[in-house]
PyMOL CGO cylinders between C-alpha atoms (Angstrom):
from pymol import cmd
from pymol.cgo import CYLINDER

trace = [
    CYLINDER, -20.84, 13.40, -16.33, -18.53, 15.21, -13.93, 0.3, 1, 1, 1, 1, 1, 1,
    CYLINDER, -18.53, 15.21, -13.93, -14.76, 14.99, -14.16, 0.3, 1, 1, 1, 1, 1, 1,
    CYLINDER, -14.76, 14.99, -14.16, -14.44, 15.50, -10.41, 0.3, 1, 1, 1, 1, 1, 1,
    CYLINDER, -14.44, 15.50, -10.41, -12.99, 12.72, -8.27, 0.3, 1, 1, 1, 1, 1, 1,
    CYLINDER, -12.99, 12.72, -8.27, -13.75, 12.63, -4.55, 0.3, 1, 1, 1, 1, 1, 1,
    CYLINDER, -13.75, 12.63, -4.55, -11.70, 10.61, -2.06, 0.3, 1, 1, 1, 1, 1, 1,
    CYLINDER, -11.70, 10.61, -2.06, -12.68, 10.15, 1.58, 0.3, 1, 1, 1, 1, 1, 1,
    CYLINDER, -12.68, 10.15, 1.58, -10.24, 9.16, 4.32, 0.3, 1, 1, 1, 1, 1, 1,
    CYLINDER, -10.24, 9.16, 4.32, -9.76, 9.34, 8.08, 0.3, 1, 1, 1, 1, 1, 1,
    CYLINDER, -9.76, 9.34, 8.08, -6.86, 10.73, 10.06, 0.3, 1, 1, 1, 1, 1, 1,
    CYLINDER, -6.86, 10.73, 10.06, -6.73, 10.57, 13.86, 0.3, 1, 1, 1, 1, 1, 1,
    CYLINDER, -6.73, 10.57, 13.86, -10.43, 9.56, 13.95, 0.3, 1, 1, 1, 1, 1, 1,
    CYLINDER, -10.43, 9.56, 13.95, -11.51, 12.60, 11.92, 0.3, 1, 1, 1, 1, 1, 1,
    CYLINDER, -11.51, 12.60, 11.92, -13.04, 12.22, 8.45, 0.3, 1, 1, 1, 1, 1, 1,
    CYLINDER, -13.04, 12.22, 8.45, -11.56, 14.18, 5.55, 0.3, 1, 1, 1, 1, 1, 1,
    CYLINDER, -11.56, 14.18, 5.55, -12.43, 14.57, 1.88, 0.3, 1, 1, 1, 1, 1, 1,
    CYLINDER, -12.43, 14.57, 1.88, -10.33, 15.49, -1.11, 0.3, 1, 1, 1, 1, 1, 1,
    CYLINDER, -10.33, 15.49, -1.11, -11.77, 16.89, -4.33, 0.3, 1, 1, 1, 1, 1, 1,
    CYLINDER, -11.77, 16.89, -4.33, -9.70, 16.48, -7.47, 0.3, 1, 1, 1, 1, 1, 1,
    CYLINDER, -9.70, 16.48, -7.47, -11.12, 18.53, -10.32, 0.3, 1, 1, 1, 1, 1, 1,
    CYLINDER, -11.12, 18.53, -10.32, -9.95, 15.98, -12.82, 0.3, 1, 1, 1, 1, 1, 1,
    CYLINDER, -9.95, 15.98, -12.82, -10.76, 12.47, -13.96, 0.3, 1, 1, 1, 1, 1, 1,
    CYLINDER, -10.76, 12.47, -13.96, -9.47, 9.41, -12.13, 0.3, 1, 1, 1, 1, 1, 1,
    CYLINDER, -9.47, 9.41, -12.13, -7.06, 8.64, -15.00, 0.3, 1, 1, 1, 1, 1, 1,
    CYLINDER, -7.06, 8.64, -15.00, -5.09, 11.82, -14.32, 0.3, 1, 1, 1, 1, 1, 1,
    CYLINDER, -5.09, 11.82, -14.32, -4.49, 11.19, -10.59, 0.3, 1, 1, 1, 1, 1, 1,
    CYLINDER, -4.49, 11.19, -10.59, -1.20, 9.56, -9.61, 0.3, 1, 1, 1, 1, 1, 1,
    CYLINDER, -1.20, 9.56, -9.61, 0.40, 8.44, -6.35, 0.3, 1, 1, 1, 1, 1, 1,
    CYLINDER, 0.40, 8.44, -6.35, 2.59, 11.49, -5.83, 0.3, 1, 1, 1, 1, 1, 1,
    CYLINDER, 2.59, 11.49, -5.83, -0.35, 13.83, -6.44, 0.3, 1, 1, 1, 1, 1, 1,
    CYLINDER, -0.35, 13.83, -6.44, -2.54, 11.95, -3.94, 0.3, 1, 1, 1, 1, 1, 1,
    CYLINDER, -2.54, 11.95, -3.94, 0.19, 11.72, -1.29, 0.3, 1, 1, 1, 1, 1, 1,
    CYLINDER, 0.19, 11.72, -1.29, 0.92, 15.45, -1.60, 0.3, 1, 1, 1, 1, 1, 1,
    CYLINDER, 0.92, 15.45, -1.60, -2.76, 16.35, -1.21, 0.3, 1, 1, 1, 1, 1, 1,
    CYLINDER, -2.76, 16.35, -1.21, -3.21, 14.08, 1.83, 0.3, 1, 1, 1, 1, 1, 1,
    CYLINDER, -3.21, 14.08, 1.83, -0.12, 15.53, 3.54, 0.3, 1, 1, 1, 1, 1, 1,
    CYLINDER, -0.12, 15.53, 3.54, -1.24, 19.09, 2.83, 0.3, 1, 1, 1, 1, 1, 1,
    CYLINDER, -1.24, 19.09, 2.83, -4.78, 18.40, 4.08, 0.3, 1, 1, 1, 1, 1, 1,
    CYLINDER, -4.78, 18.40, 4.08, -3.65, 17.00, 7.44, 0.3, 1, 1, 1, 1, 1, 1,
    CYLINDER, -3.65, 17.00, 7.44, -0.59, 19.21, 7.89, 0.3, 1, 1, 1, 1, 1, 1,
    CYLINDER, -0.59, 19.21, 7.89, 2.22, 16.69, 7.41, 0.3, 1, 1, 1, 1, 1, 1,
    CYLINDER, 2.22, 16.69, 7.41, 5.53, 17.50, 5.72, 0.3, 1, 1, 1, 1, 1, 1,
    CYLINDER, 5.53, 17.50, 5.72, 5.57, 15.20, 2.70, 0.3, 1, 1, 1, 1, 1, 1,
    CYLINDER, 5.57, 15.20, 2.70, 9.37, 15.52, 2.47, 0.3, 1, 1, 1, 1, 1, 1,
    CYLINDER, 9.37, 15.52, 2.47, 9.79, 14.04, 5.94, 0.3, 1, 1, 1, 1, 1, 1,
    CYLINDER, 9.79, 14.04, 5.94, 7.02, 11.44, 5.91, 0.3, 1, 1, 1, 1, 1, 1,
    CYLINDER, 7.02, 11.44, 5.91, 6.08, 8.51, 3.72, 0.3, 1, 1, 1, 1, 1, 1,
    CYLINDER, 6.08, 8.51, 3.72, 2.51, 7.28, 3.39, 0.3, 1, 1, 1, 1, 1, 1,
    CYLINDER, 2.51, 7.28, 3.39, 1.35, 3.70, 3.08, 0.3, 1, 1, 1, 1, 1, 1,
    CYLINDER, 1.35, 3.70, 3.08, -2.08, 3.63, 1.41, 0.3, 1, 1, 1, 1, 1, 1,
    CYLINDER, -2.08, 3.63, 1.41, -4.55, 0.76, 1.54, 0.3, 1, 1, 1, 1, 1, 1,
    CYLINDER, -4.55, 0.76, 1.54, -8.25, -0.06, 1.34, 0.3, 1, 1, 1, 1, 1, 1,
    CYLINDER, -8.25, -0.06, 1.34, -10.64, -2.97, 1.77, 0.3, 1, 1, 1, 1, 1, 1,
    CYLINDER, -10.64, -2.97, 1.77, -12.18, -3.60, -1.67, 0.3, 1, 1, 1, 1, 1, 1,
    CYLINDER, -12.18, -3.60, -1.67, -15.90, -4.03, -2.27, 0.3, 1, 1, 1, 1, 1, 1,
    CYLINDER, -15.90, -4.03, -2.27, -15.59, -7.77, -2.87, 0.3, 1, 1, 1, 1, 1, 1,
    CYLINDER, -15.59, -7.77, -2.87, -17.87, -10.33, -1.28, 0.3, 1, 1, 1, 1, 1, 1,
    CYLINDER, -17.87, -10.33, -1.28, -15.98, -12.37, 1.29, 0.3, 1, 1, 1, 1, 1, 1,
    CYLINDER, -15.98, -12.37, 1.29, -12.91, -10.16, 1.32, 0.3, 1, 1, 1, 1, 1, 1,
    CYLINDER, -12.91, -10.16, 1.32, -11.83, -8.61, 4.61, 0.3, 1, 1, 1, 1, 1, 1,
    CYLINDER, -11.83, -8.61, 4.61, -8.14, -8.15, 3.88, 0.3, 1, 1, 1, 1, 1, 1,
    CYLINDER, -8.14, -8.15, 3.88, -6.75, -4.71, 3.11, 0.3, 1, 1, 1, 1, 1, 1,
    CYLINDER, -6.75, -4.71, 3.11, -5.20, -4.21, -0.31, 0.3, 1, 1, 1, 1, 1, 1,
    CYLINDER, -5.20, -4.21, -0.31, -2.08, -2.06, -0.44, 0.3, 1, 1, 1, 1, 1, 1,
    CYLINDER, -2.08, -2.06, -0.44, -1.80, 0.74, -2.99, 0.3, 1, 1, 1, 1, 1, 1,
    CYLINDER, -1.80, 0.74, -2.99, 1.87, 0.75, -3.93, 0.3, 1, 1, 1, 1, 1, 1,
    CYLINDER, 1.87, 0.75, -3.93, 1.94, 2.35, -7.38, 0.3, 1, 1, 1, 1, 1, 1,
    CYLINDER, 1.94, 2.35, -7.38, -0.11, 4.26, -9.95, 0.3, 1, 1, 1, 1, 1, 1,
    CYLINDER, -0.11, 4.26, -9.95, -1.69, 1.08, -11.33, 0.3, 1, 1, 1, 1, 1, 1,
    CYLINDER, -1.69, 1.08, -11.33, -2.92, 0.04, -7.86, 0.3, 1, 1, 1, 1, 1, 1,
    CYLINDER, -2.92, 0.04, -7.86, -4.24, 3.56, -7.36, 0.3, 1, 1, 1, 1, 1, 1,
    CYLINDER, -4.24, 3.56, -7.36, -6.10, 3.42, -10.66, 0.3, 1, 1, 1, 1, 1, 1,
    CYLINDER, -6.10, 3.42, -10.66, -7.75, 0.16, -9.62, 0.3, 1, 1, 1, 1, 1, 1,
    CYLINDER, -7.75, 0.16, -9.62, -8.81, 1.74, -6.31, 0.3, 1, 1, 1, 1, 1, 1,
    CYLINDER, -8.81, 1.74, -6.31, -10.16, 4.88, -7.98, 0.3, 1, 1, 1, 1, 1, 1,
    CYLINDER, -10.16, 4.88, -7.98, -12.15, 2.86, -10.51, 0.3, 1, 1, 1, 1, 1, 1,
    CYLINDER, -12.15, 2.86, -10.51, -13.56, 0.39, -7.97, 0.3, 1, 1, 1, 1, 1, 1,
    CYLINDER, -13.56, 0.39, -7.97, -17.04, 1.70, -7.30, 0.3, 1, 1, 1, 1, 1, 1,
    CYLINDER, -17.04, 1.70, -7.30, -20.29, -0.05, -6.46, 0.3, 1, 1, 1, 1, 1, 1,
    CYLINDER, -20.29, -0.05, -6.46, -23.65, 0.20, -8.25, 0.3, 1, 1, 1, 1, 1, 1,
    CYLINDER, -23.65, 0.20, -8.25, -24.38, 3.46, -6.45, 0.3, 1, 1, 1, 1, 1, 1,
    CYLINDER, -24.38, 3.46, -6.45, -21.02, 5.01, -7.46, 0.3, 1, 1, 1, 1, 1, 1,
    CYLINDER, -21.02, 5.01, -7.46, -19.59, 4.68, -3.95, 0.3, 1, 1, 1, 1, 1, 1,
    CYLINDER, -19.59, 4.68, -3.95, -15.90, 4.06, -3.37, 0.3, 1, 1, 1, 1, 1, 1,
    CYLINDER, -15.90, 4.06, -3.37, -14.21, 2.41, -0.38, 0.3, 1, 1, 1, 1, 1, 1,
    CYLINDER, -14.21, 2.41, -0.38, -12.78, 4.56, 2.37, 0.3, 1, 1, 1, 1, 1, 1,
    CYLINDER, -12.78, 4.56, 2.37, -9.07, 5.11, 1.80, 0.3, 1, 1, 1, 1, 1, 1,
    CYLINDER, -9.07, 5.11, 1.80, -6.95, 4.15, 4.78, 0.3, 1, 1, 1, 1, 1, 1,
    CYLINDER, -6.95, 4.15, 4.78, -3.33, 5.02, 5.39, 0.3, 1, 1, 1, 1, 1, 1,
    CYLINDER, -3.33, 5.02, 5.39, -0.60, 5.48, 7.91, 0.3, 1, 1, 1, 1, 1, 1,
    CYLINDER, -0.60, 5.48, 7.91, 2.59, 7.49, 7.80, 0.3, 1, 1, 1, 1, 1, 1,
    CYLINDER, 2.59, 7.49, 7.80, 6.14, 6.71, 8.81, 0.3, 1, 1, 1, 1, 1, 1,
    CYLINDER, 6.14, 6.71, 8.81, 9.55, 8.35, 8.68, 0.3, 1, 1, 1, 1, 1, 1,
    CYLINDER, 9.55, 8.35, 8.68, 11.76, 6.92, 5.92, 0.3, 1, 1, 1, 1, 1, 1,
]
cmd.load_cgo(trace, "trace")
């Protein structure tokens, strides 16, 4: 089994992918935020990200906010029977 973790997200209507060459247990919020900012060309020192997703739960349409490493771990380990993960959504703001 591969230790790679792939995360898909959209920014300004363009799809992006991140490849972490590590297991999901080793990924934390600051690491993910830094990689997203680098990928889309945002200054992580001047912007804050708010991460969320819509989980693969029957009857759920509400987005779930990822606010800490535990929430991120739940997101990263939430996969369906075909090993697919929800699309990560986010927006940025100035603190």
